[in-house]
MIBAMAR-158038 format. One record per residue (C-alpha): residue number from 1; x, y, z; residue in three letters. Coordinates in Angstrom, 2 decimals. Layout:
# MIBAMAR-158038
<seq->NUM px->X py->Y pz->Z type->ALA>
...
***
This chain:
# MIBAMAR-158038
<seq->1 px->-13.95 py->9.18 pz->11.54 type->UNK>
<seq->2 px->-15.79 py->5.67 pz->12.22 type->UNK>
<seq->3 px->-13.62 py->2.67 pz->13.87 type->UNK>
<seq->4 px->-13.03 py->-0.43 pz->12.25 type->UNK>
<seq->5 px->-15.50 py->-2.21 pz->14.75 type->UNK>
<seq->6 px->-18.25 py->0.48 pz->13.63 type->UNK>
<seq->7 px->-20.84 py->0.17 pz->10.24 type->UNK>
<seq->8 px->-19.75 py->0.00 pz->7.15 type->UNK>
<seq->9 px->-20.77 py->2.40 pz->3.99 type->UNK>
<seq->10 px->-23.57 py->-0.23 pz->3.02 type->UNK>
<seq->11 px->-24.94 py->-0.71 pz->6.44 type->UNK>
<seq->12 px->-25.28 py->3.19 pz->6.71 type->UNK>
<seq->13 px->-26.75 py->3.66 pz->3.59 type->UNK>
<seq->14 px->-29.45 py->0.95 pz->4.35 type->UNK>
<seq->15 px->-29.89 py->2.82 pz->8.06 type->UNK>
<seq->16 px->-30.22 py->6.19 pz->6.07 type->UNK>
<seq->17 px->-33.33 py->4.92 pz->3.82 type->UNK>
<seq->18 px->-35.10 py->3.47 pz->7.13 type->UNK>
<seq->19 px->-37.24 py->5.36 pz->9.59 type->UNK>
<seq->20 px->-35.54 py->7.36 pz->12.27 type->UNK>
<seq->21 px->-36.41 py->4.68 pz->14.60 type->UNK>
<seq->22 px->-35.71 py->1.45 pz->12.64 type->UNK>
<seq->23 px->-32.12 py->3.05 pz->11.60 type->UNK>
<seq->24 px->-31.39 py->3.64 pz->15.11 type->UNK>
<seq->25 px->-32.22 py->-0.07 pz->15.72 type->UNK>
<seq->26 px->-30.15 py->-1.37 pz->13.08 type->UNK>
<seq->27 px->-27.26 py->1.04 pz->14.07 type->UNK>
<seq->28 px->-27.57 py->0.25 pz->17.70 type->UNK>
<seq->29 px->-24.74 py->-2.61 pz->18.04 type->UNK>
<seq->30 px->-22.16 py->-0.33 pz->16.24 type->UNK>
<seq->31 px->-23.49 py->2.88 pz->17.43 type->UNK>
<seq->32 px->-20.94 py->3.47 pz->20.43 type->UNK>
<seq->33 px->-18.08 py->3.34 pz->17.65 type->UNK>
<seq->34 px->-18.94 py->6.04 pz->15.24 type->UNK>
<seq->35 px->-19.04 py->9.88 pz->15.58 type->UNK>
<seq->36 px->-22.74 py->10.35 pz->16.27 type->UNK>
<seq->37 px->-22.02 py->9.35 pz->19.80 type->UNK>
<seq->38 px->-21.57 py->12.02 pz->22.46 type->UNK>
<seq->39 px->-17.65 py->12.85 pz->22.62 type->UNK>
<seq->40 px->-16.27 py->11.86 pz->26.34 type->UNK>
<seq->41 px->-14.84 py->15.49 pz->26.43 type->UNK>
<seq->42 px->-18.60 py->16.74 pz->26.33 type->UNK>
<seq->43 px->-19.66 py->14.06 pz->28.81 type->UNK>
<seq->44 px->-17.46 py->15.47 pz->31.39 type->UNK>
<seq->45 px->-17.46 py->18.90 pz->30.70 type->UNK>
<seq->46 px->-21.32 py->19.00 pz->31.39 type->UNK>
<seq->47 px->-20.89 py->16.48 pz->34.42 type->UNK>
<seq->48 px->-18.23 py->19.11 pz->36.19 type->UNK>
<seq->49 px->-20.92 py->21.87 pz->35.27 type->UNK>
<seq->50 px->-23.94 py->19.82 pz->36.38 type->UNK>
<seq->51 px->-21.82 py->19.08 pz->39.77 type->UNK>
<seq->52 px->-21.94 py->22.63 pz->40.85 type->UNK>
<seq->53 px->-25.59 py->22.89 pz->40.71 type->UNK>
<seq->54 px->-26.24 py->19.70 pz->42.39 type->UNK>
<seq->55 px->-26.56 py->17.31 pz->43.97 type->UNK>
<seq->56 px->-30.08 py->16.09 pz->42.43 type->UNK>
<seq->57 px->-32.49 py->13.22 pz->43.76 type->UNK>
<seq->58 px->-33.90 py->11.87 pz->40.54 type->UNK>
<seq->59 px->-32.92 py->12.42 pz->36.99 type->UNK>
<seq->60 px->-33.62 py->11.73 pz->33.37 type->UNK>
<seq->61 px->-31.84 py->11.50 pz->30.12 type->UNK>
<seq->62 px->-33.86 py->12.51 pz->27.26 type->UNK>
<seq->63 px->-33.26 py->10.28 pz->23.78 type->UNK>
<seq->64 px->-30.54 py->8.63 pz->26.05 type->UNK>
<seq->65 px->-29.27 py->6.23 pz->23.19 type->UNK>
<seq->66 px->-27.05 py->3.68 pz->24.30 type->UNK>
<seq->67 px->-26.70 py->5.67 pz->27.78 type->UNK>
<seq->68 px->-24.06 py->7.77 pz->27.54 type->UNK>
<seq->69 px->-25.55 py->10.61 pz->29.22 type->UNK>
<seq->70 px->-27.17 py->8.29 pz->32.24 type->UNK>
<seq->71 px->-23.26 py->8.29 pz->33.15 type->UNK>
<seq->72 px->-23.31 py->11.77 pz->33.67 type->UNK>
<seq->73 px->-26.53 py->11.65 pz->35.68 type->UNK>
<seq->74 px->-25.35 py->9.11 pz->37.80 type->UNK>
<seq->75 px->-22.60 py->11.48 pz->38.79 type->UNK>
<seq->76 px->-25.29 py->14.12 pz->40.44 type->UNK>
<seq->77 px->-28.36 py->12.18 pz->41.15 type->UNK>
<seq->78 px->-28.85 py->10.37 pz->44.56 type->UNK>
<seq->79 px->-31.85 py->8.34 pz->43.80 type->UNK>
<seq->80 px->-32.48 py->7.45 pz->40.43 type->UNK>
<seq->81 px->-31.51 py->7.64 pz->36.91 type->UNK>
<seq->82 px->-33.93 py->7.06 pz->33.94 type->UNK>
<seq->83 px->-33.27 py->6.66 pz->30.59 type->UNK>
<seq->84 px->-35.94 py->7.06 pz->27.95 type->UNK>
<seq->85 px->-35.79 py->6.52 pz->24.13 type->UNK>
<seq->86 px->-38.40 py->5.50 pz->21.26 type->UNK>
<seq->87 px->-35.54 py->3.11 pz->19.83 type->UNK>
<seq->88 px->-35.79 py->-0.54 pz->21.30 type->UNK>
<seq->89 px->-32.24 py->-1.56 pz->19.62 type->UNK>
<seq->90 px->-30.58 py->1.38 pz->21.70 type->UNK>
<seq->91 px->-31.98 py->0.64 pz->24.89 type->UNK>
<seq->92 px->-30.90 py->-3.28 pz->24.43 type->UNK>
<seq->93 px->-27.64 py->-2.13 pz->24.25 type->UNK>
<seq->94 px->-27.72 py->0.36 pz->27.04 type->UNK>
<seq->95 px->-29.31 py->-2.48 pz->29.09 type->UNK>
<seq->96 px->-26.11 py->-4.56 pz->28.34 type->UNK>
<seq->97 px->-23.52 py->-2.08 pz->29.28 type->UNK>
<seq->98 px->-22.10 py->-2.22 pz->32.94 type->UNK>
<seq->99 px->-24.36 py->0.20 pz->35.01 type->UNK>
<seq->100 px->-22.93 py->3.10 pz->37.06 type->UNK>
<seq->101 px->-22.25 py->2.54 pz->40.54 type->UNK>
<seq->102 px->-24.83 py->4.78 pz->42.88 type->UNK>
<seq->103 px->-28.26 py->5.72 pz->42.01 type->UNK>
<seq->104 px->-31.04 py->2.98 pz->40.94 type->UNK>
<seq->105 px->-31.28 py->2.86 pz->36.87 type->UNK>
<seq->106 px->-34.05 py->2.59 pz->34.69 type->UNK>
<seq->107 px->-34.56 py->2.30 pz->31.10 type->UNK>
<seq->108 px->-37.98 py->3.26 pz->29.60 type->UNK>
<seq->109 px->-38.87 py->2.93 pz->25.92 type->UNK>
<seq->110 px->-40.89 py->6.29 pz->24.87 type->UNK>
<seq->111 px->-41.28 py->9.17 pz->22.53 type->UNK>
<seq->112 px->-39.72 py->12.25 pz->23.70 type->UNK>
<seq->113 px->-42.83 py->14.30 pz->22.22 type->UNK>
<seq->114 px->-45.37 py->11.94 pz->24.33 type->UNK>
<seq->115 px->-43.04 py->11.52 pz->27.66 type->UNK>
<seq->116 px->-44.73 py->8.86 pz->30.15 type->UNK>
<seq->117 px->-43.97 py->10.53 pz->33.40 type->UNK>
<seq->118 px->-45.46 py->13.11 pz->35.58 type->UNK>
<seq->119 px->-43.31 py->15.50 pz->37.78 type->UNK>
<seq->120 px->-41.07 py->12.86 pz->38.55 type->UNK>
<seq->121 px->-37.77 py->14.36 pz->38.28 type->UNK>
<seq->122 px->-35.22 py->17.35 pz->39.55 type->UNK>
<seq->123 px->-32.77 py->17.40 pz->36.42 type->UNK>
<seq->124 px->-33.42 py->16.40 pz->32.56 type->UNK>
<seq->125 px->-30.51 py->16.33 pz->30.06 type->UNK>
<seq->126 px->-29.89 py->15.55 pz->26.69 type->UNK>
<seq->127 px->-26.76 py->15.05 pz->24.53 type->UNK>
<seq->128 px->-27.23 py->15.75 pz->20.42 type->UNK>
<seq->129 px->-30.83 py->14.68 pz->19.87 type->UNK>
<seq->130 px->-32.28 py->17.81 pz->18.93 type->UNK>
<seq->131 px->-31.44 py->17.28 pz->15.18 type->UNK>
<seq->132 px->-34.12 py->14.85 pz->15.35 type->UNK>
<seq->133 px->-37.10 py->17.14 pz->16.18 type->UNK>
<seq->134 px->-38.40 py->19.89 pz->13.38 type->UNK>
<seq->135 px->-38.50 py->23.39 pz->14.74 type->UNK>
<seq->136 px->-42.32 py->23.44 pz->15.01 type->UNK>
<seq->137 px->-41.85 py->20.54 pz->17.36 type->UNK>
<seq->138 px->-39.76 py->22.27 pz->19.92 type->UNK>
<seq->139 px->-42.37 py->24.01 pz->21.87 type->UNK>
<seq->140 px->-44.33 py->20.81 pz->22.65 type->UNK>
<seq->141 px->-41.06 py->18.77 pz->23.25 type->UNK>
<seq->142 px->-39.56 py->21.88 pz->25.79 type->UNK>
<seq->143 px->-43.37 py->21.74 pz->27.25 type->UNK>
<seq->144 px->-43.46 py->17.85 pz->27.77 type->UNK>
<seq->145 px->-40.27 py->18.41 pz->29.53 type->UNK>
<seq->146 px->-41.49 py->20.95 pz->31.92 type->UNK>
<seq->147 px->-44.17 py->18.40 pz->32.84 type->UNK>
<seq->148 px->-42.01 py->15.82 pz->34.26 type->UNK>
<seq->149 px->-39.76 py->18.39 pz->36.07 type->UNK>
<seq->150 px->-40.68 py->19.04 pz->39.61 type->UNK>
<seq->151 px->-41.23 py->22.77 pz->40.80 type->UNK>
<seq->152 px->-37.57 py->24.05 pz->40.60 type->UNK>
<seq->153 px->-36.28 py->21.46 pz->38.42 type->UNK>
<seq->154 px->-33.63 py->21.88 pz->35.67 type->UNK>
<seq->155 px->-33.48 py->21.22 pz->31.89 type->UNK>
<seq->156 px->-29.98 py->21.13 pz->30.91 type->UNK>
<seq->157 px->-27.99 py->20.32 pz->27.45 type->UNK>
<seq->158 px->-24.78 py->21.47 pz->25.85 type->UNK>
<seq->159 px->-24.64 py->23.63 pz->23.00 type->UNK>
<seq->160 px->-21.76 py->24.68 pz->20.83 type->UNK>
<seq->161 px->-20.93 py->27.75 pz->18.26 type->UNK>
<seq->162 px->-21.69 py->26.99 pz->14.74 type->UNK>
<seq->163 px->-18.46 py->26.97 pz->12.58 type->UNK>
<seq->164 px->-18.11 py->29.86 pz->10.28 type->UNK>
<seq->165 px->-18.32 py->29.61 pz->6.54 type->UNK>
<seq->166 px->-13.88 py->29.56 pz->6.65 type->UNK>
<seq->167 px->-13.99 py->26.78 pz->8.43 type->UNK>
<seq->168 px->-14.47 py->22.98 pz->6.67 type->UNK>
<seq->169 px->-16.79 py->22.08 pz->9.19 type->UNK>
<seq->170 px->-19.51 py->24.87 pz->8.27 type->UNK>
<seq->171 px->-19.73 py->23.15 pz->4.79 type->UNK>
<seq->172 px->-19.65 py->19.45 pz->5.67 type->UNK>
<seq->173 px->-22.79 py->20.80 pz->8.11 type->UNK>
<seq->174 px->-24.43 py->22.17 pz->5.26 type->UNK>
<seq->175 px->-23.57 py->19.33 pz->2.65 type->UNK>
<seq->176 px->-25.45 py->17.22 pz->5.21 type->UNK>
<seq->177 px->-28.45 py->18.71 pz->6.01 type->UNK>
<seq->178 px->-28.81 py->19.34 pz->2.17 type->UNK>
<seq->179 px->-28.26 py->15.66 pz->1.78 type->UNK>
<seq->180 px->-30.83 py->14.81 pz->4.38 type->UNK>
<seq->181 px->-33.48 py->17.40 pz->2.73 type->UNK>
<seq->182 px->-33.25 py->15.94 pz->-0.52 type->UNK>
<seq->183 px->-33.29 py->12.67 pz->0.56 type->UNK>
<seq->184 px->-36.78 py->13.43 pz->2.69 type->UNK>
<seq->185 px->-38.10 py->15.10 pz->-0.62 type->UNK>
<seq->186 px->-37.71 py->12.07 pz->-2.18 type->UNK>
<seq->187 px->-38.21 py->8.90 pz->-0.11 type->UNK>
<seq->188 px->-40.07 py->7.83 pz->2.48 type->UNK>
<seq->189 px->-40.26 py->7.37 pz->5.59 type->UNK>
<seq->190 px->-38.46 py->10.38 pz->6.32 type->UNK>
<seq->191 px->-35.36 py->10.49 pz->8.44 type->UNK>
<seq->192 px->-35.38 py->13.82 pz->10.39 type->UNK>
<seq->193 px->-31.60 py->14.57 pz->11.50 type->UNK>
<seq->194 px->-30.77 py->17.94 pz->10.85 type->UNK>
<seq->195 px->-27.76 py->20.20 pz->11.80 type->UNK>
<seq->196 px->-28.69 py->23.43 pz->11.54 type->UNK>
<seq->197 px->-32.17 py->23.75 pz->12.43 type->UNK>
<seq->198 px->-31.66 py->24.38 pz->16.09 type->UNK>
<seq->199 px->-31.36 py->27.83 pz->16.59 type->UNK>
<seq->200 px->-29.65 py->29.14 pz->19.70 type->UNK>
<seq->201 px->-31.70 py->32.43 pz->20.15 type->UNK>
<seq->202 px->-34.86 py->30.84 pz->19.10 type->UNK>
<seq->203 px->-34.09 py->27.87 pz->21.53 type->UNK>
<seq->204 px->-33.62 py->30.47 pz->24.25 type->UNK>
<seq->205 px->-36.88 py->32.35 pz->23.58 type->UNK>
<seq->206 px->-39.22 py->29.11 pz->23.26 type->UNK>
<seq->207 px->-37.64 py->27.69 pz->26.73 type->UNK>
<seq->208 px->-38.90 py->31.24 pz->28.30 type->UNK>
<seq->209 px->-42.39 py->30.55 pz->26.73 type->UNK>
<seq->210 px->-42.53 py->27.01 pz->27.82 type->UNK>
<seq->211 px->-42.23 py->28.25 pz->31.25 type->UNK>
<seq->212 px->-38.64 py->28.08 pz->32.10 type->UNK>
<seq->213 px->-35.78 py->30.67 pz->33.20 type->UNK>
<seq->214 px->-32.99 py->29.95 pz->31.14 type->UNK>
<seq->215 px->-29.51 py->30.53 pz->32.69 type->UNK>
<seq->216 px->-26.09 py->29.87 pz->30.37 type->UNK>
<seq->217 px->-22.75 py->28.74 pz->32.18 type->UNK>
<seq->218 px->-19.73 py->28.86 pz->29.96 type->UNK>
<seq->219 px->-18.06 py->25.17 pz->29.20 type->UNK>
<seq->220 px->-14.36 py->26.35 pz->29.75 type->UNK>
<seq->221 px->-12.75 py->23.27 pz->28.09 type->UNK>
<seq->222 px->-13.78 py->24.15 pz->24.94 type->UNK>
<seq->223 px->-11.95 py->27.85 pz->24.59 type->UNK>
<seq->224 px->-13.16 py->30.97 pz->23.03 type->UNK>
<seq->225 px->-14.09 py->32.40 pz->19.82 type->UNK>
<seq->226 px->-11.72 py->34.91 pz->18.21 type->UNK>
<seq->227 px->-14.46 py->37.50 pz->19.19 type->UNK>
<seq->228 px->-14.23 py->36.15 pz->22.77 type->UNK>
<seq->229 px->-17.45 py->34.41 pz->22.91 type->UNK>
<seq->230 px->-17.20 py->30.57 pz->24.47 type->UNK>
<seq->231 px->-17.31 py->27.88 pz->22.21 type->UNK>
<seq->232 px->-19.54 py->25.71 pz->24.27 type->UNK>
<seq->233 px->-22.23 py->26.66 pz->26.80 type->UNK>
<seq->234 px->-24.28 py->24.51 pz->28.88 type->UNK>
<seq->235 px->-27.95 py->25.74 pz->28.89 type->UNK>
<seq->236 px->-29.77 py->25.23 pz->31.96 type->UNK>
<seq->237 px->-33.49 py->25.87 pz->32.09 type->UNK>
<seq->238 px->-35.13 py->25.81 pz->35.38 type->UNK>
<seq->239 px->-38.93 py->25.04 pz->35.58 type->UNK>
<seq->240 px->-41.06 py->27.97 pz->37.13 type->UNK>
<seq->241 px->-43.96 py->27.46 pz->38.81 type->UNK>
***
């Protein structure tokens, strides 16, 4: 799962026993060599889908990490791209990466639950960050995203069908979440990262309550399940007036 340039088991243990912010500060120099980075096929598929909806003027990558999502935004935004993350270490790595050509790129340290912007963007994207938010935090998170979008602006993120119990991946995710719950019950500060708390139906309902009209776009590159449903979708939530 990890490349030789990635973190050792000892380093991962130290990071897991830290806070979320400090853990990512420690992981930042090696993050792009771990499976936690959003895979290129996902980024490419989302960029293709967004290109059909754009172009856009100004984009925000929510919880940008080392900047993988900002490369997607740079392909579909004409004026500016902003990456926001609360980990100074991750932003430091992002700033040192070769910048994409085209729009102006800005990196901002900030908490996704209290975004330091106001009606500044036409497009907000996020990749793989929602497991860091407890279910009770999502309404406030979505309201905050709506507040930084201009009227008619879009909030987009990919979602994938969860593995079935007959698949090894189901038990891997269940085991990971169980270990994290035990860890957070006995150790402080907590490290919030759960894979199974981001419920698709609940999320769509909460987006609508936050003032979005929600659309779903199939990501055809990931195929379909046995029942015909797509394995991957792009959620595109448009800010209502």
